[in-house]
mmCIF entry with sequence, helices, sheets and N, C-alpha, C, O atoms, coordinates in Angstrom:
data_MODEL
# 
_entry.id   MODEL 
# 
_entity.id                         1 
_entity.type                       polymer 
_entity.pdbx_number_of_molecules   1 
# 
_entity_poly.entity_id                      1 
_entity_poly.type                           'polypeptide(L)' 
_entity_poly.nstd_linkage                   no 
_entity_poly.nstd_monomer                   no 
_entity_poly.pdbx_seq_one_letter_code       
;(UNK)(UNK)(UNK)(UNK)(UNK)(UNK)(UNK)(UNK)(UNK)(UNK)(UNK)(UNK)(UNK)(UNK)(UNK)(UNK)
(UNK)(UNK)(UNK)(UNK)(UNK)(UNK)(UNK)(UNK)(UNK)(UNK)(UNK)(UNK)(UNK)(UNK)(UNK)(UNK)
(UNK)(UNK)(UNK)(UNK)(UNK)(UNK)(UNK)(UNK)(UNK)(UNK)(UNK)(UNK)(UNK)(UNK)(UNK)(UNK)
(UNK)(UNK)
;
_entity_poly.pdbx_seq_one_letter_code_can   XXXXXXXXXXXXXXXXXXXXXXXXXXXXXXXXXXXXXXXXXXXXXXXXXX 
_entity_poly.pdbx_strand_id                 A 
# 
loop_
_entity_poly_seq.entity_id 
_entity_poly_seq.num 
_entity_poly_seq.mon_id 
_entity_poly_seq.hetero 
1 1  UNK n 
1 2  UNK n 
1 3  UNK n 
1 4  UNK n 
1 5  UNK n 
1 6  UNK n 
1 7  UNK n 
1 8  UNK n 
1 9  UNK n 
1 10 UNK n 
1 11 UNK n 
1 12 UNK n 
1 13 UNK n 
1 14 UNK n 
1 15 UNK n 
1 16 UNK n 
1 17 UNK n 
1 18 UNK n 
1 19 UNK n 
1 20 UNK n 
1 21 UNK n 
1 22 UNK n 
1 23 UNK n 
1 24 UNK n 
1 25 UNK n 
1 26 UNK n 
1 27 UNK n 
1 28 UNK n 
1 29 UNK n 
1 30 UNK n 
1 31 UNK n 
1 32 UNK n 
1 33 UNK n 
1 34 UNK n 
1 35 UNK n 
1 36 UNK n 
1 37 UNK n 
1 38 UNK n 
1 39 UNK n 
1 40 UNK n 
1 41 UNK n 
1 42 UNK n 
1 43 UNK n 
1 44 UNK n 
1 45 UNK n 
1 46 UNK n 
1 47 UNK n 
1 48 UNK n 
1 49 UNK n 
1 50 UNK n 
# 
_struct_asym.id          A 
_struct_asym.entity_id   1 
# 
_struct_conf.conf_type_id            HELX_P 
_struct_conf.id                      HELX_P1 
_struct_conf.pdbx_PDB_helix_id       AA1 
_struct_conf.beg_label_comp_id       UNK 
_struct_conf.beg_label_asym_id       A 
_struct_conf.beg_label_seq_id        30 
_struct_conf.pdbx_beg_PDB_ins_code   ? 
_struct_conf.end_label_comp_id       UNK 
_struct_conf.end_label_asym_id       A 
_struct_conf.end_label_seq_id        49 
_struct_conf.pdbx_end_PDB_ins_code   ? 
_struct_conf.beg_auth_comp_id        UNK 
_struct_conf.beg_auth_asym_id        A 
_struct_conf.beg_auth_seq_id         30 
_struct_conf.end_auth_comp_id        UNK 
_struct_conf.end_auth_asym_id        A 
_struct_conf.end_auth_seq_id         49 
_struct_conf.pdbx_PDB_helix_class    1 
_struct_conf.details                 ? 
_struct_conf.pdbx_PDB_helix_length   20 
# 
_struct_conf_type.id          HELX_P 
_struct_conf_type.criteria    ? 
_struct_conf_type.reference   ? 
# 
loop_
_atom_site.group_PDB 
_atom_site.id 
_atom_site.type_symbol 
_atom_site.label_atom_id 
_atom_site.label_alt_id 
_atom_site.label_comp_id 
_atom_site.label_asym_id 
_atom_site.label_entity_id 
_atom_site.label_seq_id 
_atom_site.pdbx_PDB_ins_code 
_atom_site.Cartn_x 
_atom_site.Cartn_y 
_atom_site.Cartn_z 
_atom_site.occupancy 
_atom_site.B_iso_or_equiv 
_atom_site.pdbx_formal_charge 
_atom_site.auth_seq_id 
_atom_site.auth_comp_id 
_atom_site.auth_asym_id 
_atom_site.auth_atom_id 
_atom_site.pdbx_PDB_model_num 
ATOM 1   N N  . UNK A 1 1  ? 111.596 127.360 159.664 1.00 0.00 ? 1  UNK A N  1 
ATOM 2   C CA . UNK A 1 1  ? 110.937 128.550 159.169 1.00 0.00 ? 1  UNK A CA 1 
ATOM 3   C C  . UNK A 1 1  ? 109.929 128.996 160.287 1.00 0.00 ? 1  UNK A C  1 
ATOM 4   O O  . UNK A 1 1  ? 109.205 128.176 160.851 1.00 0.00 ? 1  UNK A O  1 
ATOM 5   N N  . UNK A 1 2  ? 109.918 130.292 160.568 1.00 0.00 ? 2  UNK A N  1 
ATOM 6   C CA . UNK A 1 2  ? 109.082 130.814 161.600 1.00 0.00 ? 2  UNK A CA 1 
ATOM 7   C C  . UNK A 1 2  ? 107.710 131.216 161.010 1.00 0.00 ? 2  UNK A C  1 
ATOM 8   O O  . UNK A 1 2  ? 107.529 131.315 159.797 1.00 0.00 ? 2  UNK A O  1 
ATOM 9   N N  . UNK A 1 3  ? 106.762 131.441 161.932 1.00 0.00 ? 3  UNK A N  1 
ATOM 10  C CA . UNK A 1 3  ? 105.409 131.900 161.504 1.00 0.00 ? 3  UNK A CA 1 
ATOM 11  C C  . UNK A 1 3  ? 105.517 133.250 160.903 1.00 0.00 ? 3  UNK A C  1 
ATOM 12  O O  . UNK A 1 3  ? 104.689 133.607 160.065 1.00 0.00 ? 3  UNK A O  1 
ATOM 13  N N  . UNK A 1 4  ? 106.530 134.054 161.294 1.00 0.00 ? 4  UNK A N  1 
ATOM 14  C CA . UNK A 1 4  ? 106.655 135.380 160.688 1.00 0.00 ? 4  UNK A CA 1 
ATOM 15  C C  . UNK A 1 4  ? 107.087 135.249 159.262 1.00 0.00 ? 4  UNK A C  1 
ATOM 16  O O  . UNK A 1 4  ? 106.572 135.924 158.371 1.00 0.00 ? 4  UNK A O  1 
ATOM 17  N N  . UNK A 1 5  ? 108.067 134.344 159.046 1.00 0.00 ? 5  UNK A N  1 
ATOM 18  C CA . UNK A 1 5  ? 108.547 134.084 157.695 1.00 0.00 ? 5  UNK A CA 1 
ATOM 19  C C  . UNK A 1 5  ? 107.505 133.568 156.723 1.00 0.00 ? 5  UNK A C  1 
ATOM 20  O O  . UNK A 1 5  ? 107.533 133.850 155.525 1.00 0.00 ? 5  UNK A O  1 
ATOM 21  N N  . UNK A 1 6  ? 106.575 132.794 157.291 1.00 0.00 ? 6  UNK A N  1 
ATOM 22  C CA . UNK A 1 6  ? 105.479 132.205 156.542 1.00 0.00 ? 6  UNK A CA 1 
ATOM 23  C C  . UNK A 1 6  ? 104.308 133.116 156.278 1.00 0.00 ? 6  UNK A C  1 
ATOM 24  O O  . UNK A 1 6  ? 103.406 132.792 155.507 1.00 0.00 ? 6  UNK A O  1 
ATOM 25  N N  . UNK A 1 7  ? 104.336 134.277 156.939 1.00 0.00 ? 7  UNK A N  1 
ATOM 26  C CA . UNK A 1 7  ? 103.229 135.273 156.876 1.00 0.00 ? 7  UNK A CA 1 
ATOM 27  C C  . UNK A 1 7  ? 102.048 134.976 157.765 1.00 0.00 ? 7  UNK A C  1 
ATOM 28  O O  . UNK A 1 7  ? 100.985 135.577 157.614 1.00 0.00 ? 7  UNK A O  1 
ATOM 29  N N  . UNK A 1 8  ? 102.223 134.065 158.679 1.00 0.00 ? 8  UNK A N  1 
ATOM 30  C CA . UNK A 1 8  ? 101.118 133.646 159.567 1.00 0.00 ? 8  UNK A CA 1 
ATOM 31  C C  . UNK A 1 8  ? 100.989 134.712 160.668 1.00 0.00 ? 8  UNK A C  1 
ATOM 32  O O  . UNK A 1 8  ? 99.880  135.163 160.953 1.00 0.00 ? 8  UNK A O  1 
ATOM 33  N N  . UNK A 1 9  ? 102.052 135.101 161.260 1.00 0.00 ? 9  UNK A N  1 
ATOM 34  C CA . UNK A 1 9  ? 102.082 136.080 162.375 1.00 0.00 ? 9  UNK A CA 1 
ATOM 35  C C  . UNK A 1 9  ? 103.010 137.237 162.066 1.00 0.00 ? 9  UNK A C  1 
ATOM 36  O O  . UNK A 1 9  ? 103.977 137.059 161.324 1.00 0.00 ? 9  UNK A O  1 
ATOM 37  N N  . UNK A 1 10 ? 102.767 138.339 162.574 1.00 0.00 ? 10 UNK A N  1 
ATOM 38  C CA . UNK A 1 10 ? 103.607 139.538 162.358 1.00 0.00 ? 10 UNK A CA 1 
ATOM 39  C C  . UNK A 1 10 ? 104.550 139.701 163.537 1.00 0.00 ? 10 UNK A C  1 
ATOM 40  O O  . UNK A 1 10 ? 105.500 140.473 163.402 1.00 0.00 ? 10 UNK A O  1 
ATOM 41  N N  . UNK A 1 11 ? 104.372 139.022 164.727 1.00 0.00 ? 11 UNK A N  1 
ATOM 42  C CA . UNK A 1 11 ? 105.300 139.035 165.744 1.00 0.00 ? 11 UNK A CA 1 
ATOM 43  C C  . UNK A 1 11 ? 105.205 140.287 166.673 1.00 0.00 ? 11 UNK A C  1 
ATOM 44  O O  . UNK A 1 11 ? 106.115 140.581 167.449 1.00 0.00 ? 11 UNK A O  1 
ATOM 45  N N  . UNK A 1 12 ? 104.111 140.969 166.556 1.00 0.00 ? 12 UNK A N  1 
ATOM 46  C CA . UNK A 1 12 ? 103.918 142.223 167.384 1.00 0.00 ? 12 UNK A CA 1 
ATOM 47  C C  . UNK A 1 12 ? 103.323 141.946 168.746 1.00 0.00 ? 12 UNK A C  1 
ATOM 48  O O  . UNK A 1 12 ? 103.388 142.798 169.632 1.00 0.00 ? 12 UNK A O  1 
ATOM 49  N N  . UNK A 1 13 ? 102.738 140.762 168.934 1.00 0.00 ? 13 UNK A N  1 
ATOM 50  C CA . UNK A 1 13 ? 102.000 140.487 170.244 1.00 0.00 ? 13 UNK A CA 1 
ATOM 51  C C  . UNK A 1 13 ? 102.591 139.172 170.765 1.00 0.00 ? 13 UNK A C  1 
ATOM 52  O O  . UNK A 1 13 ? 102.916 138.233 170.038 1.00 0.00 ? 13 UNK A O  1 
ATOM 53  N N  . UNK A 1 14 ? 102.696 139.203 172.108 1.00 0.00 ? 14 UNK A N  1 
ATOM 54  C CA . UNK A 1 14 ? 103.129 137.995 172.765 1.00 0.00 ? 14 UNK A CA 1 
ATOM 55  C C  . UNK A 1 14 ? 102.059 137.415 173.612 1.00 0.00 ? 14 UNK A C  1 
ATOM 56  O O  . UNK A 1 14 ? 101.437 138.182 174.348 1.00 0.00 ? 14 UNK A O  1 
ATOM 57  N N  . UNK A 1 15 ? 101.761 136.103 173.596 1.00 0.00 ? 15 UNK A N  1 
ATOM 58  C CA . UNK A 1 15 ? 100.764 135.465 174.437 1.00 0.00 ? 15 UNK A CA 1 
ATOM 59  C C  . UNK A 1 15 ? 101.535 134.668 175.418 1.00 0.00 ? 15 UNK A C  1 
ATOM 60  O O  . UNK A 1 15 ? 102.440 133.927 175.034 1.00 0.00 ? 15 UNK A O  1 
ATOM 61  N N  . UNK A 1 16 ? 101.212 134.787 176.691 1.00 0.00 ? 16 UNK A N  1 
ATOM 62  C CA . UNK A 1 16 ? 101.940 133.994 177.725 1.00 0.00 ? 16 UNK A CA 1 
ATOM 63  C C  . UNK A 1 16 ? 100.856 133.225 178.536 1.00 0.00 ? 16 UNK A C  1 
ATOM 64  O O  . UNK A 1 16 ? 99.825  133.768 178.934 1.00 0.00 ? 16 UNK A O  1 
ATOM 65  N N  . UNK A 1 17 ? 101.164 131.942 178.745 1.00 0.00 ? 17 UNK A N  1 
ATOM 66  C CA . UNK A 1 17 ? 100.287 131.106 179.563 1.00 0.00 ? 17 UNK A CA 1 
ATOM 67  C C  . UNK A 1 17 ? 100.891 131.019 180.958 1.00 0.00 ? 17 UNK A C  1 
ATOM 68  O O  . UNK A 1 17 ? 101.961 130.436 181.135 1.00 0.00 ? 17 UNK A O  1 
ATOM 69  N N  . UNK A 1 18 ? 100.217 131.591 181.944 1.00 0.00 ? 18 UNK A N  1 
ATOM 70  C CA . UNK A 1 18 ? 100.716 131.579 183.301 1.00 0.00 ? 18 UNK A CA 1 
ATOM 71  C C  . UNK A 1 18 ? 99.866  130.697 184.196 1.00 0.00 ? 18 UNK A C  1 
ATOM 72  O O  . UNK A 1 18 ? 99.652  131.021 185.364 1.00 0.00 ? 18 UNK A O  1 
ATOM 73  N N  . UNK A 1 19 ? 99.399  129.634 183.684 1.00 0.00 ? 19 UNK A N  1 
ATOM 74  C CA . UNK A 1 19 ? 98.601  128.624 184.489 1.00 0.00 ? 19 UNK A CA 1 
ATOM 75  C C  . UNK A 1 19 ? 99.509  128.089 185.536 1.00 0.00 ? 19 UNK A C  1 
ATOM 76  O O  . UNK A 1 19 ? 100.660 127.735 185.282 1.00 0.00 ? 19 UNK A O  1 
ATOM 77  N N  . UNK A 1 20 ? 98.957  128.034 186.755 1.00 0.00 ? 20 UNK A N  1 
ATOM 78  C CA . UNK A 1 20 ? 99.783  127.480 187.879 1.00 0.00 ? 20 UNK A CA 1 
ATOM 79  C C  . UNK A 1 20 ? 99.529  125.984 187.956 1.00 0.00 ? 20 UNK A C  1 
ATOM 80  O O  . UNK A 1 20 ? 98.379  125.545 187.922 1.00 0.00 ? 20 UNK A O  1 
ATOM 81  N N  . UNK A 1 21 ? 100.604 125.190 188.060 1.00 0.00 ? 21 UNK A N  1 
ATOM 82  C CA . UNK A 1 21 ? 100.482 123.765 188.155 1.00 0.00 ? 21 UNK A CA 1 
ATOM 83  C C  . UNK A 1 21 ? 101.303 123.277 189.316 1.00 0.00 ? 21 UNK A C  1 
ATOM 84  O O  . UNK A 1 21 ? 102.317 123.895 189.640 1.00 0.00 ? 21 UNK A O  1 
ATOM 85  N N  . UNK A 1 22 ? 100.912 122.198 189.959 1.00 0.00 ? 22 UNK A N  1 
ATOM 86  C CA . UNK A 1 22 ? 101.698 121.659 191.065 1.00 0.00 ? 22 UNK A CA 1 
ATOM 87  C C  . UNK A 1 22 ? 102.967 120.999 190.541 1.00 0.00 ? 22 UNK A C  1 
ATOM 88  O O  . UNK A 1 22 ? 102.915 120.386 189.475 1.00 0.00 ? 22 UNK A O  1 
ATOM 89  N N  . UNK A 1 23 ? 104.038 121.085 191.189 1.00 0.00 ? 23 UNK A N  1 
ATOM 90  C CA . UNK A 1 23 ? 105.280 120.481 190.744 1.00 0.00 ? 23 UNK A CA 1 
ATOM 91  C C  . UNK A 1 23 ? 106.110 120.005 191.962 1.00 0.00 ? 23 UNK A C  1 
ATOM 92  O O  . UNK A 1 23 ? 105.800 120.320 193.111 1.00 0.00 ? 23 UNK A O  1 
ATOM 93  N N  . UNK A 1 24 ? 107.127 119.268 191.673 1.00 0.00 ? 24 UNK A N  1 
ATOM 94  C CA . UNK A 1 24 ? 108.050 118.762 192.752 1.00 0.00 ? 24 UNK A CA 1 
ATOM 95  C C  . UNK A 1 24 ? 109.236 119.624 193.036 1.00 0.00 ? 24 UNK A C  1 
ATOM 96  O O  . UNK A 1 24 ? 110.211 119.174 193.638 1.00 0.00 ? 24 UNK A O  1 
ATOM 97  N N  . UNK A 1 25 ? 109.167 120.847 192.617 1.00 0.00 ? 25 UNK A N  1 
ATOM 98  C CA . UNK A 1 25 ? 110.248 121.812 192.865 1.00 0.00 ? 25 UNK A CA 1 
ATOM 99  C C  . UNK A 1 25 ? 110.297 122.197 194.356 1.00 0.00 ? 25 UNK A C  1 
ATOM 100 O O  . UNK A 1 25 ? 109.271 122.554 194.934 1.00 0.00 ? 25 UNK A O  1 
ATOM 101 N N  . UNK A 1 26 ? 111.479 122.125 194.972 1.00 0.00 ? 26 UNK A N  1 
ATOM 102 C CA . UNK A 1 26 ? 111.592 122.511 196.374 1.00 0.00 ? 26 UNK A CA 1 
ATOM 103 C C  . UNK A 1 26 ? 111.432 123.954 196.498 1.00 0.00 ? 26 UNK A C  1 
ATOM 104 O O  . UNK A 1 26 ? 111.850 124.673 195.590 1.00 0.00 ? 26 UNK A O  1 
ATOM 105 N N  . UNK A 1 27 ? 110.834 124.486 197.590 1.00 0.00 ? 27 UNK A N  1 
ATOM 106 C CA . UNK A 1 27 ? 110.787 125.891 197.738 1.00 0.00 ? 27 UNK A CA 1 
ATOM 107 C C  . UNK A 1 27 ? 112.131 126.457 198.108 1.00 0.00 ? 27 UNK A C  1 
ATOM 108 O O  . UNK A 1 27 ? 112.879 125.805 198.837 1.00 0.00 ? 27 UNK A O  1 
ATOM 109 N N  . UNK A 1 28 ? 112.476 127.637 197.640 1.00 0.00 ? 28 UNK A N  1 
ATOM 110 C CA . UNK A 1 28 ? 113.823 128.183 197.942 1.00 0.00 ? 28 UNK A CA 1 
ATOM 111 C C  . UNK A 1 28 ? 113.985 128.587 199.389 1.00 0.00 ? 28 UNK A C  1 
ATOM 112 O O  . UNK A 1 28 ? 113.050 129.072 200.025 1.00 0.00 ? 28 UNK A O  1 
ATOM 113 N N  . UNK A 1 29 ? 115.173 128.383 199.895 1.00 0.00 ? 29 UNK A N  1 
ATOM 114 C CA . UNK A 1 29 ? 115.435 128.796 201.238 1.00 0.00 ? 29 UNK A CA 1 
ATOM 115 C C  . UNK A 1 29 ? 116.330 130.081 201.153 1.00 0.00 ? 29 UNK A C  1 
ATOM 116 O O  . UNK A 1 29 ? 116.876 130.383 200.092 1.00 0.00 ? 29 UNK A O  1 
ATOM 117 N N  . UNK A 1 30 ? 116.468 130.827 202.285 1.00 0.00 ? 30 UNK A N  1 
ATOM 118 C CA . UNK A 1 30 ? 117.141 132.051 202.257 1.00 0.00 ? 30 UNK A CA 1 
ATOM 119 C C  . UNK A 1 30 ? 118.620 131.907 201.821 1.00 0.00 ? 30 UNK A C  1 
ATOM 120 O O  . UNK A 1 30 ? 119.132 132.758 201.094 1.00 0.00 ? 30 UNK A O  1 
ATOM 121 N N  . UNK A 1 31 ? 119.286 130.858 202.254 1.00 0.00 ? 31 UNK A N  1 
ATOM 122 C CA . UNK A 1 31 ? 120.656 130.770 201.887 1.00 0.00 ? 31 UNK A CA 1 
ATOM 123 C C  . UNK A 1 31 ? 120.836 130.479 200.358 1.00 0.00 ? 31 UNK A C  1 
ATOM 124 O O  . UNK A 1 31 ? 121.817 130.928 199.767 1.00 0.00 ? 31 UNK A O  1 
ATOM 125 N N  . UNK A 1 32 ? 119.922 129.754 199.741 1.00 0.00 ? 32 UNK A N  1 
ATOM 126 C CA . UNK A 1 32 ? 119.939 129.510 198.293 1.00 0.00 ? 32 UNK A CA 1 
ATOM 127 C C  . UNK A 1 32 ? 119.758 130.892 197.550 1.00 0.00 ? 32 UNK A C  1 
ATOM 128 O O  . UNK A 1 32 ? 120.443 131.184 196.570 1.00 0.00 ? 32 UNK A O  1 
ATOM 129 N N  . UNK A 1 33 ? 118.827 131.692 198.060 1.00 0.00 ? 33 UNK A N  1 
ATOM 130 C CA . UNK A 1 33 ? 118.505 132.955 197.380 1.00 0.00 ? 33 UNK A CA 1 
ATOM 131 C C  . UNK A 1 33 ? 119.718 133.857 197.557 1.00 0.00 ? 33 UNK A C  1 
ATOM 132 O O  . UNK A 1 33 ? 120.089 134.553 196.612 1.00 0.00 ? 33 UNK A O  1 
ATOM 133 N N  . UNK A 1 34 ? 120.345 133.874 198.717 1.00 0.00 ? 34 UNK A N  1 
ATOM 134 C CA . UNK A 1 34 ? 121.562 134.726 198.932 1.00 0.00 ? 34 UNK A CA 1 
ATOM 135 C C  . UNK A 1 34 ? 122.614 134.294 198.023 1.00 0.00 ? 34 UNK A C  1 
ATOM 136 O O  . UNK A 1 34 ? 123.213 135.130 197.346 1.00 0.00 ? 34 UNK A O  1 
ATOM 137 N N  . UNK A 1 35 ? 122.903 132.971 197.951 1.00 0.00 ? 35 UNK A N  1 
ATOM 138 C CA . UNK A 1 35 ? 123.986 132.449 197.101 1.00 0.00 ? 35 UNK A CA 1 
ATOM 139 C C  . UNK A 1 35 ? 123.754 132.846 195.615 1.00 0.00 ? 35 UNK A C  1 
ATOM 140 O O  . UNK A 1 35 ? 124.695 133.188 194.898 1.00 0.00 ? 35 UNK A O  1 
ATOM 141 N N  . UNK A 1 36 ? 122.489 132.789 195.185 1.00 0.00 ? 36 UNK A N  1 
ATOM 142 C CA . UNK A 1 36 ? 122.192 133.051 193.815 1.00 0.00 ? 36 UNK A CA 1 
ATOM 143 C C  . UNK A 1 36 ? 122.399 134.574 193.533 1.00 0.00 ? 36 UNK A C  1 
ATOM 144 O O  . UNK A 1 36 ? 122.921 134.980 192.495 1.00 0.00 ? 36 UNK A O  1 
ATOM 145 N N  . UNK A 1 37 ? 121.960 135.370 194.514 1.00 0.00 ? 37 UNK A N  1 
ATOM 146 C CA . UNK A 1 37 ? 122.228 136.882 194.370 1.00 0.00 ? 37 UNK A CA 1 
ATOM 147 C C  . UNK A 1 37 ? 123.662 137.271 194.276 1.00 0.00 ? 37 UNK A C  1 
ATOM 148 O O  . UNK A 1 37 ? 124.056 138.092 193.448 1.00 0.00 ? 37 UNK A O  1 
ATOM 149 N N  . UNK A 1 38 ? 124.490 136.636 195.187 1.00 0.00 ? 38 UNK A N  1 
ATOM 150 C CA . UNK A 1 38 ? 126.002 136.918 195.200 1.00 0.00 ? 38 UNK A CA 1 
ATOM 151 C C  . UNK A 1 38 ? 126.582 136.479 193.898 1.00 0.00 ? 38 UNK A C  1 
ATOM 152 O O  . UNK A 1 38 ? 127.407 137.182 193.315 1.00 0.00 ? 38 UNK A O  1 
ATOM 153 N N  . UNK A 1 39 ? 126.169 135.325 193.422 1.00 0.00 ? 39 UNK A N  1 
ATOM 154 C CA . UNK A 1 39 ? 126.703 134.846 192.156 1.00 0.00 ? 39 UNK A CA 1 
ATOM 155 C C  . UNK A 1 39 ? 126.404 135.762 190.996 1.00 0.00 ? 39 UNK A C  1 
ATOM 156 O O  . UNK A 1 39 ? 127.273 136.028 190.166 1.00 0.00 ? 39 UNK A O  1 
ATOM 157 N N  . UNK A 1 40 ? 125.151 136.257 190.932 1.00 0.00 ? 40 UNK A N  1 
ATOM 158 C CA . UNK A 1 40 ? 124.722 137.161 189.909 1.00 0.00 ? 40 UNK A CA 1 
ATOM 159 C C  . UNK A 1 40 ? 125.393 138.541 190.007 1.00 0.00 ? 40 UNK A C  1 
ATOM 160 O O  . UNK A 1 40 ? 125.733 139.141 188.987 1.00 0.00 ? 40 UNK A O  1 
ATOM 161 N N  . UNK A 1 41 ? 125.576 139.022 191.193 1.00 0.00 ? 41 UNK A N  1 
ATOM 162 C CA . UNK A 1 41 ? 126.272 140.333 191.362 1.00 0.00 ? 41 UNK A CA 1 
ATOM 163 C C  . UNK A 1 41 ? 127.730 140.170 190.909 1.00 0.00 ? 41 UNK A C  1 
ATOM 164 O O  . UNK A 1 41 ? 128.266 141.034 190.215 1.00 0.00 ? 41 UNK A O  1 
ATOM 165 N N  . UNK A 1 42 ? 128.358 139.076 191.298 1.00 0.00 ? 42 UNK A N  1 
ATOM 166 C CA . UNK A 1 42 ? 129.753 138.846 190.891 1.00 0.00 ? 42 UNK A CA 1 
ATOM 167 C C  . UNK A 1 42 ? 129.892 138.757 189.323 1.00 0.00 ? 42 UNK A C  1 
ATOM 168 O O  . UNK A 1 42 ? 130.818 139.277 188.700 1.00 0.00 ? 42 UNK A O  1 
ATOM 169 N N  . UNK A 1 43 ? 128.875 138.045 188.766 1.00 0.00 ? 43 UNK A N  1 
ATOM 170 C CA . UNK A 1 43 ? 128.902 137.971 187.291 1.00 0.00 ? 43 UNK A CA 1 
ATOM 171 C C  . UNK A 1 43 ? 128.765 139.369 186.613 1.00 0.00 ? 43 UNK A C  1 
ATOM 172 O O  . UNK A 1 43 ? 129.480 139.686 185.663 1.00 0.00 ? 43 UNK A O  1 
ATOM 173 N N  . UNK A 1 44 ? 127.876 140.139 187.108 1.00 0.00 ? 44 UNK A N  1 
ATOM 174 C CA . UNK A 1 44 ? 127.679 141.477 186.587 1.00 0.00 ? 44 UNK A CA 1 
ATOM 175 C C  . UNK A 1 44 ? 128.919 142.413 186.793 1.00 0.00 ? 44 UNK A C  1 
ATOM 176 O O  . UNK A 1 44 ? 129.282 143.191 185.911 1.00 0.00 ? 44 UNK A O  1 
ATOM 177 N N  . UNK A 1 45 ? 129.514 142.304 187.935 1.00 0.00 ? 45 UNK A N  1 
ATOM 178 C CA . UNK A 1 45 ? 130.675 143.116 188.253 1.00 0.00 ? 45 UNK A CA 1 
ATOM 179 C C  . UNK A 1 45 ? 131.834 142.640 187.281 1.00 0.00 ? 45 UNK A C  1 
ATOM 180 O O  . UNK A 1 45 ? 132.513 143.475 186.682 1.00 0.00 ? 45 UNK A O  1 
ATOM 181 N N  . UNK A 1 46 ? 132.025 141.398 187.154 1.00 0.00 ? 46 UNK A N  1 
ATOM 182 C CA . UNK A 1 46 ? 133.052 140.859 186.293 1.00 0.00 ? 46 UNK A CA 1 
ATOM 183 C C  . UNK A 1 46 ? 132.858 141.346 184.848 1.00 0.00 ? 46 UNK A C  1 
ATOM 184 O O  . UNK A 1 46 ? 133.806 141.745 184.172 1.00 0.00 ? 46 UNK A O  1 
ATOM 185 N N  . UNK A 1 47 ? 131.576 141.297 184.397 1.00 0.00 ? 47 UNK A N  1 
ATOM 186 C CA . UNK A 1 47 ? 131.314 141.689 183.012 1.00 0.00 ? 47 UNK A CA 1 
ATOM 187 C C  . UNK A 1 47 ? 131.583 143.199 182.793 1.00 0.00 ? 47 UNK A C  1 
ATOM 188 O O  . UNK A 1 47 ? 132.053 143.594 181.726 1.00 0.00 ? 47 UNK A O  1 
ATOM 189 N N  . UNK A 1 48 ? 131.277 144.052 183.829 1.00 0.00 ? 48 UNK A N  1 
ATOM 190 C CA . UNK A 1 48 ? 131.551 145.454 183.699 1.00 0.00 ? 48 UNK A CA 1 
ATOM 191 C C  . UNK A 1 48 ? 132.988 145.835 183.823 1.00 0.00 ? 48 UNK A C  1 
ATOM 192 O O  . UNK A 1 48 ? 133.396 146.923 183.414 1.00 0.00 ? 48 UNK A O  1 
ATOM 193 N N  . UNK A 1 49 ? 133.772 144.930 184.394 1.00 0.00 ? 49 UNK A N  1 
ATOM 194 C CA . UNK A 1 49 ? 135.178 145.204 184.590 1.00 0.00 ? 49 UNK A CA 1 
ATOM 195 C C  . UNK A 1 49 ? 135.960 145.151 183.232 1.00 0.00 ? 49 UNK A C  1 
ATOM 196 O O  . UNK A 1 49 ? 137.034 145.742 183.117 1.00 0.00 ? 49 UNK A O  1 
ATOM 197 N N  . UNK A 1 50 ? 135.404 144.434 182.205 1.00 0.00 ? 50 UNK A N  1 
ATOM 198 C CA . UNK A 1 50 ? 136.166 144.297 180.963 1.00 0.00 ? 50 UNK A CA 1 
ATOM 199 C C  . UNK A 1 50 ? 135.773 145.411 179.984 1.00 0.00 ? 50 UNK A C  1 
ATOM 200 O O  . UNK A 1 50 ? 136.303 145.473 178.875 1.00 0.00 ? 50 UNK A O  1 
# 
């Protein structure tokens, strides 16, 4: 059951925590970014083809 269902929240406002924390995620390199972009473009083109 959600807070909206329980009458606690109306769901009209969103709160986002954007606190920066250190992590072990590797920084992206240009080839990774390019590959991700090509994959997404292909996915969108395939979706629009149908």
